[in-house]
N, C-alpha and C positions, 0 to 999 in steps of 0.2 A: 440479590439472587432469588429470594423468595418472590418478590414482586414480578421479576422477569418470568419466573416459572409459571406464575398465575396467569400472566398475560399471554404466554405462548401455549398454555395448557399442557405443560410437560412437568416433570418432577424437578425438584431442586437439584438433585444429583445430575440430571441430564444437562442442566444449564452449566453447572460447574465443569463437567467433562468437556462441553463445547468451548468454554473459555480456555481451559488448559490446552485443548487442541489448537485453538487460534493462537495462543501465546507461543506454542511450539512451532507453528508455521511461520510466525513473524520473527521469532528469535528474540523476543523481548518480553518482559513482564508488563502486563497491562494493569494489574492490581497489586497492591501491597496488602498482604493478609496479616492483620493484627489479631490480638487476642479475642476481642469480641466484635470486631467489625473489619470491613475491607475498604480500602480507599484506592482511587486511581493513582497510578504512578504518573510521572511527567509524560512518558510515552503514551500512556493510556489516555491522558487528557487531550493530547494532540490528535490521537486517533479518533477520539469521540467527536471532536470538531469536524474532522474530515467526513466521518460516517454520517453525522447529522446533516451536513451540507449536501452530500450525495443523495441521501434518502429524501431530503426535502425537494431536490430537483426532480428526482424520479416521481415523487408524488404529484408535483405540479404538472409534469409532462403527462402523466397518466390521466389527470383530471382534464387537461386540455384535449386529449384525444377522445375521452369519453363524451365531452361536451360538444365535439365538432359535429357540424351538420353533415348528413350523408350526401351532400351536394358538392361536387368538385367544380372549382372555378376553372374556366377555360378562357384565357385572355388572348384575343386575336388582334394583331396589328395589321392594318391594311392602308394602302394609299387612299387619298381623298377621292379621286375619281373612281377607282375600282370599288371602294366601299359604298359610295353614294349610288353608283349606277348599276352595280351587279350584285355585290355581296349582301348589303343590308336588306334589300327587298326579298332575299331568299333565306335569310337566317332563321325566320320563324319555322321553317321546315326542319332545320337542324335541331332547334329547341324541342319541337314536337317529337322528333325521332329519338332524342336523348334528353329526357326530362331530368336525368341525374346531373346534367351539366349546367352550371350557371355561367352563361356565355356573356363575356364582356368584349365589346368592340372598341379598339383603340385606333383612331383615325388620324394619320399624319403622313406627310411625304418625307419626313426625316427618318432615317434608318435608326431603329432602336437596337440596343445591345441585348440580344436574347440571353446572354450568359449572366445577366444580373438577376434573373429569376422573376422579374416583374411581368414579362410577356411570355406566354407559352409557345406561340407560333406566329409567324408573320407571312403575309402574302405580298410579295414585293414585285414591282414592275422593274425588271432589270436584265442584266446580262446572263444571270444564272450562276455567277461566281461571286461568293461572299466569304469574307475571312472568318475562320473559327466557328463555322456552322455548317450544316448540311442543307442542301436545296434540291427540290424536285421540280422540273418544269411541268406545269399543269395546263397552261393555255398559251398558244401562240396568237398573234394578231396580224391583221392587215389594216390598211387605211384607205379610205375612199371618200370623196366629197359627199356631204349630207347637208340638207337644208329643210326648212319647213315646206309643206305643200303650198302654202300661201306665197312664200317667197319664190318658189319655182314658177308659179303661175304669173306672179308679178314680173318676172324676168323673161317672160315669153315662152316658158316651158323647158328651157335649158335642153334643147334637143341635140346640141353638139357641144363638145368640150370647148370649142372656140368661144361659145357664148359666155364662158366664165370671165372673159376679159372685161365684161361690163358689170361684174358682180363684186360685192364687198367680200373679201376673203378673210376668214377668221382664223387666227393662229394659236397654237399651244406652244408656250415658251419652252425652249430647250428640246424640242421634238426633232429628232434627226430624220425620221421619215416625214419630211415636211412638204410644203407646197412646191418648192423648187424640185424636189425629187419626184413628186407625183406628176408634175407637168412634163418632166423629162420622160417619165414612163409612158405618158399618154402621147408623146411625140408631137406636141403642138407648140406654136410660137405666138408671140404677141401678148402673152398673159404676164402681167407684172406681179409675179408670185410673192414678192416681199412686202407688198402693200397690204394694209388692213390692221385692225385691232389685234393685240396679242394678249393672251390670258395666261396666268401662272399655272392654272390647272385645266386639264382637258375637259373636265365636266363643266367648267365655266364657259368655255368656247361652245360646247354643245348646247348649253342652256341659251346662249345668245342666238344660236342657229334656230332653236325651237321658237324663240320669240320673233323670228323673221328678220334678224339683223344682218344676215349674210349667209355665206356658205362656209362650213367648217370642214376640216379634214378629219373625219371621224374614225376613231379606232374601233375595230369591229366588235370587240367585247363590250365596249362602253356604250355604243349606240344601238346595239341589237334590240333591246327592249323598247326603245323609243321608236325605232323603225316598225317593230311589230305592232305597236299601239297607234301608229299613224301620225305620231308627232313629228317624225322626220321621214324624208325620202332620200334614196341614193340614186341620183340621176345617171350616174355612169358606173354601174356595178361591174362592168367588164374590165375596168382598170383598178386593180387592187394592188397596192404597194405593200410588200412585206415589211412589217415594223421591225425596227432594229432591236427591240427588246420584247420580252414576254413576261408572263405572270408565273412566279415561282413560289412554291410552298417551302418555307424556310423554318428550321427548328434547330435546337441545340444538339450537339454531338452527344450520342448516348440516349436520346429521347425518341428515337425512331419508333420503338415499340411501346412507348407510353400510351396507356389506354385512351387518354384524351386526344393525343395526336392521331392515333389510329382511327378514332371515331370521326374526327374532322376529315382525315384523308379519305376515308370510305364515303362519307357524305359528299365531299367535293367531287370525287370520281363519278358518282351517280348524277349529281347536278350538272356537271360539265358534259357528261354523255347526253343527257336530255337537251341541254342547251345547244350542243353542236348538231344534234338531230333536227332540232327545230329551225336552226339558222342556216343549215347547209343547202 
């Protein structure tokens, strides 16, 4: 009791009164008071173990929080094509705007489980409906043929849609807004739309088109920067087929107002506004 009083900077009597109050609250005796000393009862010994464990965990958690860096990690999951062709080249502006965020970009076409806590937010190319999460549509897409300026010149300028019959058509695997659908939209015949190399990712088909290997059916968001830079041209911009999917911002239920999610949403809103103004 004397040592406790010294450590807490209170009187010996104050410690004794607190012990009696605690025993009264618990309904058990914590100490056995002998003639010249006191010892823990069995209940007191059990309570000591529990209190020691809880205080140890509290101390450890307090130290962890005190040592934590003032930088919040923001882990974004995005598809391969969208990350390579649109998101990654712009992320430096998000980092400059929010230096308090440590941005991690996780690139995969496999859907990740946002509820396991590893990823904060995902940008998915899909239907807009995903189980056990919330989603906001941020970008729609259209598709139209694209090729390199050199390939267009090689194929005689591609002045009409019919001239595609002599071209190598490049395909993105599992793309529903495909060459068959686009040819039907353009209303032409005689084009063997199923022929040509197929790539698992749209960005790979676009890179093949940039190299001059043929004409790809380019998704508007994915090819915009390459068209602006002159690496690609769109010979038939009047025929744009609406894509069956779009880009969605996806996050956990309950995290809509998370400061990290809000920061990303606000930045994306402004980036997309500028993007659409430049490409419309």
